[in-house]
N, CA, C and O atoms as a GROMACS GRO file, in nm:
protein
  280
    1MET      N    1  -9.008  -5.134 -15.478
    1MET     CA    2  -9.037  -5.070 -15.351
    1MET      C    3  -8.943  -4.953 -15.334
    1MET      O    4  -8.822  -4.967 -15.354
    2SER      N    5  -8.996  -4.840 -15.297
    2SER     CA    6  -8.916  -4.721 -15.278
    2SER      C    7  -8.896  -4.697 -15.129
    2SER      O    8  -8.970  -4.620 -15.067
    3ASN      N    9  -8.796  -4.762 -15.072
    3ASN     CA   10  -8.770  -4.747 -14.929
    3ASN      C   11  -8.638  -4.676 -14.903
    3ASN      O   12  -8.593  -4.671 -14.788
    4GLY      N   13  -8.575  -4.620 -15.006
    4GLY     CA   14  -8.451  -4.547 -14.989
    4GLY      C   15  -8.328  -4.634 -14.986
    4GLY      O   16  -8.217  -4.582 -14.975
    5LEU      N   17  -8.343  -4.765 -14.995
    5LEU     CA   18  -8.229  -4.856 -14.995
    5LEU      C   19  -8.185  -4.885 -15.138
    5LEU      O   20  -8.261  -4.866 -15.233
    6VAL      N   21  -8.061  -4.931 -15.152
    6VAL     CA   22  -8.005  -4.962 -15.282
    6VAL      C   23  -8.008  -5.113 -15.303
    6VAL      O   24  -7.960  -5.190 -15.220
    7ARG      N   25  -8.066  -5.154 -15.416
    7ARG     CA   26  -8.073  -5.296 -15.452
    7ARG      C   27  -7.950  -5.328 -15.536
    7ARG      O   28  -7.933  -5.269 -15.643
    8VAL      N   29  -7.866  -5.420 -15.490
    8VAL     CA   30  -7.745  -5.458 -15.563
    8VAL      C   31  -7.770  -5.594 -15.626
    8VAL      O   32  -7.802  -5.691 -15.557
    9ALA      N   33  -7.754  -5.601 -15.759
    9ALA     CA   34  -7.781  -5.724 -15.832
    9ALA      C   35  -7.658  -5.764 -15.913
    9ALA      O   36  -7.572  -5.681 -15.942
   10ASP      N   37  -7.650  -5.892 -15.948
   10ASP     CA   38  -7.544  -5.943 -16.035
   10ASP      C   39  -7.561  -5.878 -16.172
   10ASP      O   40  -7.671  -5.879 -16.228
   11ALA      N   41  -7.455  -5.823 -16.227
   11ALA     CA   42  -7.464  -5.750 -16.354
   11ALA      C   43  -7.504  -5.840 -16.470
   11ALA      O   44  -7.574  -5.796 -16.562
   12ARG      N   45  -7.462  -5.964 -16.467
   12ARG     CA   46  -7.492  -6.055 -16.577
   12ARG      C   47  -7.632  -6.115 -16.567
   12ARG      O   48  -7.706  -6.115 -16.666
   13THR      N   49  -7.668  -6.164 -16.451
   13THR     CA   50  -7.794  -6.237 -16.435
   13THR      C   51  -7.906  -6.151 -16.378
   13THR      O   52  -8.023  -6.192 -16.380
   14ARG      N   53  -7.873  -6.034 -16.326
   14ARG     CA   54  -7.970  -5.943 -16.260
   14ARG      C   55  -8.031  -6.005 -16.134
   14ARG      O   56  -8.134  -5.958 -16.086
   15GLU      N   57  -7.967  -6.108 -16.082
   15GLU     CA   58  -8.015  -6.173 -15.960
   15GLU      C   59  -7.974  -6.090 -15.838
   15GLU      O   60  -7.861  -6.042 -15.830
   16LEU      N   61  -8.066  -6.074 -15.744
   16LEU     CA   62  -8.041  -5.995 -15.624
   16LEU      C   63  -7.924  -6.053 -15.545
   16LEU      O   64  -7.919  -6.174 -15.519
   17LYS      N   65  -7.830  -5.966 -15.506
   17LYS     CA   66  -7.718  -6.007 -15.422
   17LYS      C   67  -7.732  -5.954 -15.280
   17LYS      O   68  -7.705  -6.026 -15.184
   18ARG      N   69  -7.776  -5.827 -15.268
   18ARG     CA   70  -7.790  -5.767 -15.135
   18ARG      C   71  -7.864  -5.634 -15.144
   18ARG      O   72  -7.881  -5.578 -15.252
   19TRP      N   73  -7.908  -5.586 -15.029
   19TRP     CA   74  -7.964  -5.451 -15.013
   19TRP      C   75  -7.865  -5.372 -14.931
   19TRP      O   76  -7.810  -5.424 -14.834
   20GLU      N   77  -7.841  -5.244 -14.968
   20GLU     CA   78  -7.745  -5.160 -14.897
   20GLU      C   79  -7.808  -5.027 -14.858
   20GLU      O   80  -7.909  -4.985 -14.915
   21THR      N   81  -7.744  -4.960 -14.760
   21THR     CA   82  -7.783  -4.824 -14.726
   21THR      C   83  -7.728  -4.732 -14.835
   21THR      O   84  -7.618  -4.757 -14.885
   22PRO      N   85  -7.801  -4.629 -14.873
   22PRO     CA   86  -7.754  -4.542 -14.981
   22PRO      C   87  -7.635  -4.454 -14.943
   22PRO      O   88  -7.553  -4.422 -15.029
   23GLU      N   89  -7.624  -4.414 -14.817
   23GLU     CA   90  -7.519  -4.320 -14.776
   23GLU      C   91  -7.380  -4.384 -14.774
   23GLU      O   92  -7.288  -4.334 -14.838
   24LYS      N   93  -7.366  -4.493 -14.702
   24LYS     CA   94  -7.234  -4.552 -14.683
   24LYS      C   95  -7.219  -4.689 -14.749
   24LYS      O   96  -7.110  -4.747 -14.745
   25GLY      N   97  -7.324  -4.740 -14.809
   25GLY     CA   98  -7.315  -4.870 -14.876
   25GLY      C   99  -7.301  -4.988 -14.783
   25GLY      O  100  -7.245  -5.091 -14.821
   26LYS      N  101  -7.350  -4.974 -14.660
   26LYS     CA  102  -7.343  -5.086 -14.566
   26LYS      C  103  -7.450  -5.188 -14.600
   26LYS      O  104  -7.565  -5.151 -14.625
   27PRO      N  105  -7.414  -5.316 -14.603
   27PRO     CA  106  -7.514  -5.418 -14.635
   27PRO      C  107  -7.620  -5.432 -14.526
   27PRO      O  108  -7.589  -5.451 -14.409
   28MET      N  109  -7.747  -5.422 -14.567
   28MET     CA  110  -7.860  -5.438 -14.476
   28MET      C  111  -7.908  -5.583 -14.475
   28MET      O  112  -7.952  -5.635 -14.372
   29ALA      N  113  -7.899  -5.647 -14.592
   29ALA     CA  114  -7.939  -5.787 -14.605
   29ALA      C  115  -7.861  -5.845 -14.722
   29ALA      O  116  -7.834  -5.776 -14.820
   30ILE      N  117  -7.825  -5.973 -14.711
   30ILE     CA  118  -7.751  -6.041 -14.817
   30ILE      C  119  -7.820  -6.172 -14.851
   30ILE      O  120  -7.896  -6.227 -14.771
   31VAL      N  121  -7.794  -6.222 -14.971
   31VAL     CA  122  -7.852  -6.349 -15.013
   31VAL      C  123  -7.755  -6.461 -14.974
   31VAL      O  124  -7.639  -6.461 -15.016
   32GLU      N  125  -7.803  -6.554 -14.894
   32GLU     CA  126  -7.726  -6.672 -14.854
   32GLU      C  127  -7.808  -6.796 -14.884
   32GLU      O  128  -7.920  -6.810 -14.836
   33ASN      N  129  -7.753  -6.886 -14.964
   33ASN     CA  130  -7.821  -7.011 -15.002
   33ASN      C  131  -7.960  -6.985 -15.058
   33ASN      O  132  -8.053  -7.059 -15.030
   34GLY      N  133  -7.973  -6.880 -15.138
   34GLY     CA  134  -8.100  -6.850 -15.204
   34GLY      C  135  -8.201  -6.775 -15.120
   34GLY      O  136  -8.310  -6.744 -15.168
   35SER      N  137  -8.167  -6.744 -14.995
   35SER     CA  138  -8.259  -6.671 -14.907
   35SER      C  139  -8.199  -6.537 -14.868
   35SER      O  140  -8.078  -6.526 -14.848
   36LEU      N  141  -8.283  -6.437 -14.856
   36LEU     CA  142  -8.240  -6.306 -14.812
   36LEU      C  143  -8.232  -6.305 -14.660
   36LEU      O  144  -8.329  -6.338 -14.592
   37VAL      N  145  -8.115  -6.268 -14.606
   37VAL     CA  146  -8.090  -6.272 -14.462
   37VAL      C  147  -8.048  -6.133 -14.415
   37VAL      O  148  -7.959  -6.072 -14.474
   38LEU      N  149  -8.111  -6.084 -14.308
   38LEU     CA  150  -8.076  -5.954 -14.251
   38LEU      C  151  -7.937  -5.958 -14.189
   38LEU      O  152  -7.896  -6.059 -14.132
   39THR      N  153  -7.865  -5.848 -14.202
   39THR     CA  154  -7.738  -5.832 -14.132
   39THR      C  155  -7.766  -5.764 -13.998
   39THR      O  156  -7.879  -5.726 -13.968
   40LYS      N  157  -7.662  -5.750 -13.918
   40LYS     CA  158  -7.676  -5.684 -13.788
   40LYS      C  159  -7.726  -5.540 -13.807
   40LYS      O  160  -7.810  -5.493 -13.731
   41VAL      N  161  -7.674  -5.472 -13.908
   41VAL     CA  162  -7.715  -5.334 -13.936
   41VAL      C  163  -7.864  -5.328 -13.970
   41VAL      O  164  -7.935  -5.241 -13.922
   42GLY      N  165  -7.910  -5.421 -14.052
   42GLY     CA  166  -8.052  -5.425 -14.090
   42GLY      C  167  -8.143  -5.445 -13.970
   42GLY      O  168  -8.247  -5.381 -13.959
   43ARG      N  169  -8.103  -5.535 -13.881
   43ARG     CA  170  -8.182  -5.558 -13.760
   43ARG      C  171  -8.183  -5.435 -13.670
   43ARG      O  172  -8.287  -5.398 -13.616
   44GLN      N  173  -8.067  -5.371 -13.654
   44GLN     CA  174  -8.057  -5.253 -13.568
   44GLN      C  175  -8.143  -5.138 -13.619
   44GLN      O  176  -8.198  -5.062 -13.539
   45LEU      N  177  -8.156  -5.126 -13.750
   45LEU     CA  178  -8.234  -5.017 -13.807
   45LEU      C  179  -8.383  -5.052 -13.819
   45LEU      O  180  -8.462  -4.970 -13.866
   46GLY      N  181  -8.421  -5.173 -13.775
   46GLY     CA  182  -8.562  -5.208 -13.767
   46GLY      C  183  -8.624  -5.260 -13.895
   46GLY      O  184  -8.743  -5.237 -13.919
   47TYR      N  185  -8.547  -5.331 -13.978
   47TYR     CA  186  -8.601  -5.387 -14.101
   47TYR      C  187  -8.634  -5.534 -14.084
   47TYR      O  188  -8.581  -5.600 -13.995
   48LYS      N  189  -8.721  -5.585 -14.171
   48LYS     CA  190  -8.750  -5.727 -14.179
   48LYS      C  191  -8.756  -5.766 -14.326
   48LYS      O  192  -8.773  -5.680 -14.413
   49VAL      N  193  -8.743  -5.895 -14.354
   49VAL     CA  194  -8.746  -5.946 -14.491
   49VAL      C  195  -8.887  -5.989 -14.525
   49VAL      O  196  -8.953  -6.059 -14.448
   50SER      N  197  -8.934  -5.946 -14.643
   50SER     CA  198  -9.066  -5.985 -14.692
   50SER      C  199  -9.058  -6.003 -14.844
   50SER      O  200  -9.049  -5.905 -14.917
   51ASN      N  201  -9.060  -6.128 -14.890
   51ASN     CA  202  -9.057  -6.158 -15.034
   51ASN      C  203  -8.939  -6.094 -15.106
   51ASN      O  204  -8.959  -6.022 -15.205
   52LYS      N  205  -8.818  -6.118 -15.059
   52LYS     CA  206  -8.696  -6.063 -15.119
   52LYS      C  207  -8.691  -5.912 -15.119
   52LYS      O  208  -8.618  -5.852 -15.198
   53GLU      N  209  -8.768  -5.849 -15.033
   53GLU     CA  210  -8.768  -5.704 -15.015
   53GLU      C  211  -8.745  -5.676 -14.866
   53GLU      O  212  -8.772  -5.760 -14.781
   54LEU      N  213  -8.694  -5.557 -14.837
   54LEU     CA  214  -8.680  -5.514 -14.699
   54LEU      C  215  -8.792  -5.419 -14.665
   54LEU      O  216  -8.824  -5.328 -14.742
   55VAL      N  217  -8.852  -5.440 -14.548
   55VAL     CA  218  -8.965  -5.358 -14.503
   55VAL      C  219  -8.935  -5.310 -14.363
   55VAL      O  220  -8.884  -5.386 -14.280
   56ARG      N  221  -8.965  -5.185 -14.335
   56ARG     CA  222  -8.948  -5.130 -14.201
   56ARG      C  223  -9.048  -5.193 -14.106
   56ARG      O  224  -9.167  -5.197 -14.138
   57ARG      N  225  -9.005  -5.242 -13.993
   57ARG     CA  226  -9.097  -5.302 -13.895
   57ARG      C  227  -9.189  -5.195 -13.838
   57ARG      O  228  -9.147  -5.081 -13.816
   58GLY      N  229  -9.315  -5.233 -13.814
   58GLY     CA  230  -9.408  -5.144 -13.748
   58GLY      C  231  -9.477  -5.044 -13.838
   58GLY      O  232  -9.558  -4.965 -13.789
   59LEU      N  233  -9.448  -5.044 -13.968
   59LEU     CA  234  -9.516  -4.952 -14.058
   59LEU      C  235  -9.635  -5.021 -14.122
   59LEU      O  236  -9.627  -5.138 -14.161
   60ALA      N  237  -9.744  -4.950 -14.132
   60ALA     CA  238  -9.863  -5.004 -14.197
   60ALA      C  239  -9.842  -5.009 -14.347
   60ALA      O  240  -9.767  -4.928 -14.402
   61PRO      N  241  -9.907  -5.103 -14.416
   61PRO     CA  242  -9.900  -5.105 -14.562
   61PRO      C  243  -9.951  -4.973 -14.619
   61PRO      O  244 -10.036  -4.908 -14.560
   62SER      N  245  -9.898  -4.934 -14.734
   62SER     CA  246  -9.930  -4.803 -14.792
   62SER      C  247 -10.078  -4.787 -14.823
   62SER      O  248 -10.128  -4.675 -14.823
   63ARG      N  249 -10.150  -4.896 -14.849
   63ARG     CA  250 -10.293  -4.882 -14.880
   63ARG      C  251 -10.372  -4.834 -14.757
   63ARG      O  252 -10.475  -4.769 -14.773
   64PHE      N  253 -10.324  -4.865 -14.636
   64PHE     CA  254 -10.390  -4.816 -14.516
   64PHE      C  255 -10.354  -4.670 -14.490
   64PHE      O  256 -10.435  -4.595 -14.436
   65LEU      N  257 -10.235  -4.631 -14.528
   65LEU     CA  258 -10.192  -4.493 -14.506
   65LEU      C  259 -10.264  -4.397 -14.599
   65LEU      O  260 -10.282  -4.280 -14.564
   66SER      N  261 -10.306  -4.444 -14.716
   66SER     CA  262 -10.371  -4.355 -14.812
   66SER      C  263 -10.518  -4.332 -14.780
   66SER      O  264 -10.581  -4.246 -14.842
   67GLY      N  265 -10.575  -4.406 -14.685
   67GLY     CA  266 -10.711  -4.380 -14.642
   67GLY      C  267 -10.817  -4.464 -14.710
   67GLY      O  268 -10.935  -4.448 -14.681
   68HIS      N  269 -10.778  -4.553 -14.800
   68HIS     CA  270 -10.876  -4.641 -14.863
   68HIS      C  271 -10.822  -4.783 -14.868
   68HIS      O  272 -10.700  -4.804 -14.867
   69LEU      N  273 -10.910  -4.878 -14.873
   69LEU     CA  274 -10.871  -5.019 -14.871
   69LEU      C  275 -10.873  -5.082 -15.008
   69LEU      O  276 -10.847  -5.202 -15.021
   70GLY      N  277 -10.903  -5.006 -15.111
   70GLY     CA  278 -10.920  -5.053 -15.248
   70GLY      C  279 -10.817  -5.138 -15.298
   70GLY      O  280 -10.823  -5.182 -15.413
   0.00000   0.00000   0.00000
């Protein structure tokens, strides 16, 4: 997903550790007990968790934005 955020993973296992903002590296969401959990910053910026990815709240899926439902 190309949402402008940085995906930080464990170098050895490639397992997701957290999502960060690209500018200042502030954590938007972190993995706790195997689940991705939003931080205060992530909530303030209007993100939600969807399948280990961060999605902006209120945005339509890209297939609706492109004008076809294919």
